[in-house]
C-alpha positions as CSV (number, residue, x, y, z in Angstrom):
1,M,98.3,148.4,103.4
2,S,97.5,144.4,104.3
3,K,94.4,143.6,106.3
4,L,96.5,142.4,109.2
5,E,98.1,145.7,109.4
6,D,94.8,147.2,109.3
7,Q,93.7,145.2,112.0
8,D,96.8,146.0,114.2
9,E,96.1,149.9,113.9
10,L,92.4,149.1,115.0
11,D,93.7,147.0,117.9
12,V,95.6,149.8,119.2
13,R,92.9,152.3,118.5
14,Y,90.4,150.5,120.6
15,M,93.1,149.6,123.3
16,R,93.4,153.3,123.5
17,E,89.9,153.8,124.1
18,A,89.9,150.6,126.9
19,I,92.7,152.6,128.5
20,K,90.4,156.1,128.7
21,Q,87.9,153.8,130.6
22,A,90.9,152.7,133.1
23,I,91.7,156.3,133.8
24,N,87.8,156.9,134.5
25,A,88.3,153.9,137.1
26,L,91.6,155.7,138.5
27,D,89.5,159.0,138.9
28,K,87.2,157.2,141.1
29,D,90.1,155.6,143.1
30,E,89.1,152.2,141.6
31,V,91.8,149.6,140.1
32,P,92.4,151.1,136.7
33,I,91.2,148.4,134.4
34,G,89.2,149.4,131.6
35,A,87.3,147.6,128.5
36,V,85.3,148.2,125.3
37,I,83.5,146.0,123.1
38,V,83.4,146.5,119.3
39,H,81.0,145.2,116.7
40,G,82.4,146.0,113.2
41,K,84.2,149.3,113.6
42,T,81.6,150.5,116.2
43,I,82.2,150.6,120.0
44,I,78.9,149.4,121.4
45,A,79.9,149.1,125.1
46,K,82.4,150.5,127.4
47,G,83.1,149.4,131.2
48,F,85.9,150.3,133.8
49,N,86.2,148.7,137.2
50,Q,83.5,149.6,139.8
51,T,84.0,146.9,142.5
52,E,84.5,149.8,145.2
53,T,81.9,152.1,144.0
54,L,79.0,149.5,143.7
55,N,80.3,147.3,146.6
56,D,80.2,144.5,144.2
57,V,82.8,142.0,143.8
58,T,81.6,141.3,140.2
59,A,81.6,144.7,138.8
60,H,84.7,144.3,136.7
61,A,85.3,146.1,133.6
62,E,84.5,143.3,131.3
63,M,81.6,142.4,133.2
64,I,80.0,145.9,133.2
65,A,80.9,145.9,129.5
66,F,79.3,142.5,128.6
67,T,75.9,143.6,130.2
68,A,76.0,146.9,128.1
69,A,77.0,145.1,124.8
70,S,74.3,142.4,125.4
71,S,71.6,145.2,125.8
72,F,72.8,146.9,122.8
73,V,72.6,143.7,120.6
74,N,69.5,142.8,122.4
75,G,70.9,139.1,123.0
76,K,73.2,137.3,125.2
77,Y,75.9,136.3,122.6
78,L,78.6,138.6,121.4
79,N,80.1,136.4,118.7
80,E,80.7,139.1,116.2
81,C,82.3,141.2,118.8
82,T,85.6,141.9,120.1
83,L,86.6,142.7,123.7
84,Y,89.3,145.1,124.3
85,V,90.5,145.2,128.0
86,T,93.8,146.8,129.4
87,V,94.6,143.6,131.7
88,E,94.3,140.0,130.9
89,P,90.9,138.8,132.2
90,C,90.1,137.0,135.6
91,T,88.8,133.6,135.6
92,M,85.3,135.2,136.6
93,C,85.5,137.3,133.4
94,A,86.8,134.5,131.3
95,G,83.9,132.4,132.3
96,A,81.6,135.2,131.4
97,A,83.3,135.6,128.2
98,Y,82.9,132.1,127.5
99,W,79.2,132.3,128.0
100,T,79.1,135.1,125.7
101,Q,80.7,133.3,122.9
102,I,82.9,136.7,122.2
103,S,84.8,136.3,118.7
104,R,88.0,138.0,119.9
105,I,89.7,139.2,123.3
106,V,92.7,141.6,123.0
107,Y,94.3,142.7,126.2
108,G,97.1,144.6,127.1
109,A,99.0,143.5,130.2
110,P,99.1,140.0,131.6
111,D,98.0,139.5,135.0
112,E,100.7,136.8,136.4
113,K,98.5,136.4,139.5
114,R,95.1,136.4,138.7
115,G,94.7,136.0,135.0
116,Y,92.6,133.3,133.4
117,H,95.5,131.7,132.0
118,I,96.9,130.3,135.1
119,H,93.8,128.2,135.3
120,G,94.1,126.6,131.6
121,D,91.9,127.3,128.9
122,L,88.5,128.9,130.1
123,L,87.3,130.4,126.9
124,H,85.2,129.5,124.2
125,P,86.9,127.5,121.6
126,K,86.0,129.9,119.0
127,T,87.5,132.7,120.8
128,Q,90.5,134.1,119.2
129,I,93.0,135.8,121.7
130,K,95.5,138.8,121.1
131,A,97.9,140.1,124.0
132,G,100.3,142.6,124.4
133,I,98.7,145.5,122.7
134,L,99.8,148.7,124.5
135,Q,101.0,146.2,127.2
136,E,103.6,148.9,129.0
137,E,100.9,151.7,129.1
138,C,98.4,149.4,130.5
139,S,100.8,147.7,132.9
140,K,101.9,151.1,134.0
141,L,98.4,152.3,135.1
142,V,97.8,149.3,137.5
143,K,101.6,149.3,138.9
144,D,101.3,153.0,139.5
145,F,97.9,152.6,141.3
146,F,99.1,150.0,143.7
147,I,102.5,151.7,144.6
148,T,100.3,154.9,145.4
149,K,98.1,152.8,147.6
150,R,100.8,151.1,149.5
151,K,102.1,154.5,150.3
152,K,99.0,155.7,152.1
């Protein structure tokens, strides 16, 4: 098995962990977006949207994971880490990712309305991006959530 195949398998495994975090958000009636941060092959931080629970517009899954990861590594830079997030980061989270100098961002579903890509390149120049990992599962969680909300 090649190194690329190994990385693809790891990306799927860690995205499944991010999906578990998104389900935690869903269980709390939050927009179901989840994130994990991995260093080496170890999950060092987890987060899920908590904007309603904490009454804080900045309490996105990525932001919570960045804070936990920085605490874990005892520093502000995450340049040897990968962020796995179920939906493309927004501009706020992309800006925070820039400042952490995170090595990689792997996300599931694109966000055509609020994703960072619509505003140009907001990430650190050394940050690598991989999109579309378990995209259908990640997208379905969010779409189903908003369909349910509209019915109420």
